[in-house]
C-alpha positions in Angstrom: 95.4 -89.2 -4.4 97.3 -90.6 -1.7 100.4 -93.5 -1.2 102.1 -95.0 -3.7 100.6 -98.8 -3.6 98.2 -98.1 -1.2 94.9 -99.2 -2.6 93.7 -96.3 -4.6 92.9 -98.8 -7.6 91.4 -101.6 -5.5 88.5 -98.8 -3.7 87.6 -97.4 -7.5 86.5 -100.6 -9.2 84.4 -101.6 -5.5 82.8 -98.4 -5.9 82.6 -99.0 -9.4 81.6 -102.5 -8.3 83.8 -104.2 -11.5 85.5 -106.7 -10.4 88.7 -106.7 -11.6 92.3 -107.3 -10.8 93.7 -103.7 -9.3 97.1 -103.0 -11.9 99.4 -100.3 -10.7 98.2 -96.8 -11.9 100.9 -94.8 -14.2 101.5 -91.1 -14.1 97.2 -89.9 -14.3 94.2 -92.8 -15.1 90.9 -92.0 -15.9 87.9 -94.3 -15.4 83.9 -93.4 -14.7 80.4 -94.7 -13.7 77.3 -94.7 -14.7 74.7 -94.6 -11.4 71.3 -93.9 -11.6 69.6 -92.4 -8.2 65.9 -93.4 -8.6 64.6 -95.9 -10.8 63.7 -95.3 -14.3 65.4 -92.2 -13.6 68.3 -91.3 -16.5 72.1 -92.4 -14.9 74.1 -89.7 -14.1 78.1 -89.9 -14.8 81.1 -89.8 -12.7 84.8 -89.0 -14.0 87.5 -90.7 -11.6 90.7 -89.7 -11.8 93.8 -91.5 -10.2 97.3 -90.6 -9.5 99.9 -92.6 -9.7 103.1 -92.9 -8.3 102.6 -91.4 -4.2 103.8 -87.7 -3.9 106.3 -88.0 -7.1 103.8 -86.9 -9.8 102.1 -83.4 -8.0 102.3 -81.3 -11.3 99.2 -83.8 -12.1 97.1 -82.4 -9.6 96.2 -80.0 -11.9 95.1 -81.5 -15.1 91.7 -82.6 -13.8 90.7 -79.8 -11.7 89.2 -77.1 -13.4 87.7 -74.1 -13.7 84.4 -76.0 -15.5 83.8 -79.1 -13.1 85.2 -77.0 -9.5 82.3 -77.0 -8.4 80.9 -80.4 -8.2 85.0 -82.3 -8.0 85.9 -84.3 -4.5 89.4 -85.0 -3.9 90.3 -88.6 -1.9 93.0 -88.9 -0.4 93.9 -92.7 0.5 97.1 -93.1 3.2 98.2 -96.2 4.0 98.1 -97.1 8.1 101.1 -99.4 7.6 103.5 -96.8 6.8 103.2 -93.9 9.7 106.6 -91.6 8.5 105.1 -91.7 5.3 102.0 -91.1 6.4 102.6 -86.4 6.8 104.6 -86.2 4.2 102.3 -87.4 1.8 99.3 -86.6 3.1 101.0 -82.0 3.3 102.4 -82.1 -0.1 99.5 -83.7 -1.9 97.0 -81.8 -0.3 99.1 -78.1 -0.8 99.3 -79.0 -4.8 96.0 -79.8 -4.2 94.5 -76.4 -2.2 97.0 -74.2 -3.6 95.3 -75.3 -7.6 91.7 -74.7 -6.2 92.3 -71.4 -4.9 93.9 -69.9 -7.7 91.2 -70.7 -9.9 89.0 -69.4 -7.2 90.4 -66.4 -7.6 89.8 -65.9 -10.8 86.4 -67.3 -10.4 85.5 -64.6 -8.1 86.7 -62.2 -10.8 84.5 -63.8 -13.8 81.4 -65.1 -11.7 82.1 -64.0 -8.5 78.2 -65.8 -7.6 80.2 -69.4 -8.1 83.3 -68.8 -6.2 80.8 -67.3 -3.1 78.6 -70.3 -3.7 81.3 -73.0 -3.1 82.7 -71.1 -0.1 79.7 -71.6 1.7 79.4 -75.2 0.6 82.4 -75.6 2.1 81.7 -74.1 5.2 78.4 -76.1 5.9 79.6 -79.2 6.8 79.7 -77.3 10.0 76.3 -75.9 11.6 77.1 -72.6 12.3 76.5 -73.8 16.1 79.1 -75.9 15.9 81.8 -75.3 19.0 84.5 -75.3 16.2 82.8 -72.8 14.0 85.6 -70.7 13.9 88.9 -72.8 14.8 88.9 -75.4 11.9 90.3 -74.7 8.0 87.8 -76.0 5.6 89.2 -77.5 2.6 88.6 -75.6 -0.4 86.5 -78.7 -2.1 84.4 -81.8 -0.6 87.8 -84.2 0.5 87.1 -87.8 2.0 90.2 -89.5 4.0 90.4 -93.1 3.4 93.1 -94.8 6.5 93.5 -98.2 4.1 95.3 -101.5 5.1 93.3 -101.4 8.6 94.2 -105.7 9.0 97.9 -104.6 9.3 96.7 -101.3 11.0 95.5 -103.4 13.8 98.3 -105.4 14.6 100.2 -102.4 15.8 100.6 -100.9 19.2 97.6 -100.4 20.9 98.8 -96.7 21.6 100.9 -96.3 18.0 97.1 -97.0 16.7 96.0 -94.0 19.0 98.1 -91.5 18.1 97.8 -92.5 14.7 93.7 -92.3 15.4 93.9 -89.3 17.2 95.5 -87.3 14.6 93.8 -88.3 11.7 90.7 -87.6 13.7 92.0 -84.2 14.4 93.2 -83.2 10.0 90.2 -84.7 9.3 87.8 -82.3 11.4 89.9 -79.4 10.9 89.8 -79.8 7.1 86.2 -79.9 7.2 86.7 -83.7 6.0 85.2 -87.2 5.8 88.0 -90.2 7.8 87.3 -93.9 7.4 89.4 -96.5 7.5 88.9 -99.4 5.3 91.1 -103.1 4.8 90.8 -106.3 2.0 87.5 -106.5 3.8 83.8 -106.1 2.1 81.9 -104.9 4.4 85.1 -102.3 5.3 85.5 -101.5 1.7 81.5 -100.4 2.1 81.6 -97.9 3.7 84.9 -96.3 1.9 82.2 -96.3 -1.2 79.4 -94.9 0.8 81.3 -91.8 1.5 82.6 -91.4 -2.2 79.1 -92.6 -3.8 77.4 -89.4 -2.3 79.9 -87.2 -3.6 80.1 -89.0 -6.9 76.1 -89.7 -7.7 74.7 -87.8 -4.7 73.4 -90.5 -2.7 72.4 -90.0 1.1 74.7 -89.5 3.4 75.6 -91.8 6.0 74.6 -90.4 9.5 76.3 -93.5 11.6 79.6 -92.9 13.4 81.8 -94.7 14.9 84.6 -93.3 16.8 86.2 -96.4 18.8 90.3 -96.8 18.9 90.2 -99.9 18.7 87.3 -100.7 16.0 87.6 -99.4 12.3 86.9 -95.1 12.2 83.5 -93.5 10.3 82.9 -90.3 10.7 81.0 -88.1 7.8 82.0 -84.7 7.3 80.9 -82.2 10.3 80.4 -84.8 13.0 83.2 -84.5 15.2 84.3 -82.4 17.7 86.8 -81.0 19.2 86.5 -81.5 23.0 85.6 -85.4 21.4 89.6 -85.9 19.9 91.1 -84.1 22.3 94.6 -82.4 22.9 97.3 -84.0 21.0 98.6 -86.9 22.2 102.2 -85.3 24.5 102.9 -84.9 27.6 102.1 -81.4 28.7 105.5 -80.7 29.2 106.2 -81.5 25.7 103.5 -79.7 24.2 104.4 -76.5 25.8 108.6 -76.6 23.7 107.0 -77.2 20.9 106.4 -74.0 19.3 103.8 -73.9 16.3 101.8 -70.7 14.8 98.6 -72.9 14.1 96.4 -76.2 15.6 98.0 -78.1 12.7 101.3 -77.7 13.0 101.1 -78.7 16.2 99.6 -81.6 15.6 102.4 -82.6 13.3 105.7 -81.3 15.6 103.9 -84.1 18.1 103.1 -87.0 15.7 106.4 -86.3 13.5 108.2 -87.3 17.3 107.0 -90.4 17.5 106.9 -91.2 13.4 109.9 -89.7 12.2 109.3 -88.5 8.7 110.5 -90.2 5.1 111.7 -87.6 3.5 110.0 -86.0 0.1 113.8 -88.0 -2.2 112.2 -91.6 -0.6 109.1 -91.1 -1.6 109.9 -90.1 -5.1 108.7 -93.0 -7.3 112.5 -94.1 -8.9 111.4 -96.5 -11.6 111.4 -95.9 -15.4 107.4 -96.8 -17.0 109.6 -97.2 -19.8 110.7 -100.1 -18.7 107.0 -101.2 -17.3 106.4 -104.8 -18.9 102.5 -103.9 -19.0 103.2 -100.8 -21.9 105.7 -103.7 -23.5 105.7 -102.9 -27.3 107.8 -104.9 -29.9 108.3 -103.2 -32.6 109.4 -99.8 -30.1 111.1 -101.5 -27.7 113.3 -103.1 -30.4 113.5 -98.7 -32.2 114.6 -98.1 -28.8 117.3 -101.0 -27.8 119.0 -99.3 -30.9 118.5 -95.6 -30.3 120.1 -96.5 -26.8 123.6 -98.6 -28.4 123.7 -95.4 -30.7 123.6 -93.7 -27.9 126.1 -95.3 -25.6 128.7 -95.8 -28.7 128.4 -91.5 -29.6 129.2 -91.4 -25.7 131.6 -93.4 -26.0 133.6 -91.8 -29.3 132.8 -88.9 -28.0 134.8 -89.9 -24.4 137.8 -91.3 -26.6 137.8 -88.1 -29.1 137.5 -86.4 -25.9 141.0 -87.9 -24.1 143.3 -87.2 -27.8 143.0 -83.9 -27.8 145.6 -81.9 -27.0 145.3 -78.6 -24.7 147.4 -76.3 -24.5 149.6 -76.3 -21.2 149.0 -72.1 -20.4 
């Protein structure tokens, strides 16, 4: 899930080593991949669901996440680094809806299968060692989460101060949610890094231990390998921070971020294009019948409007 046109399909195709030209995703699309962990062993299957339309189809999130697959489910959130004014709204809307749905499933599991519910909660806590200084300060996402900052090549051209604010903010959010963070572009080397994180979740491949936190380079931070002391405070002056009212650290970072990058409203992020007009789904017979029905509807509206105007109303 993530920004519209943010590069989600490209990332999936690279993960599955498919040489295909990405097409725009309509609604919720499904594909799968097979991998063997070792030579001469049966292949594991990973199911990939992709939510199209940015944040305009949030209600579809609940379709692929069920009580049957929750133990092996993971979320990959792709955020377009070249559109910082859409970044927080997109992230907040998608993660909030996902979290609410997962929490409902966990609440049901606590009644029907408490062992599994407890195992899932503990699994997410285990991303941080118990002796990590931030253990009590973070709020892990209920299922594994990878945050991918896409279009790094465009982001790299931004002013260094803007880059610093975006990078620090995403580091904080990822660490707070117990997520992994990686920046990618169309470059094969960077896509390979995203593939490493996704293949770890999808096929159980070894987790990468390498870390890159240099703000002048693409970030790569697997879950649990960052810390609040390394990230530092929100990028704002002490007097500005003192004036901001926030109930949680996340809320404070949001206010600091949106001071520099005022958010686009959710309405601006809605996908208004009618998928029925999309040329890639054209079907001649269906389209002809649809055009005919549209004409009949217009004619009916005109007739109804005319008869309405001709009606005599009693002035009393």
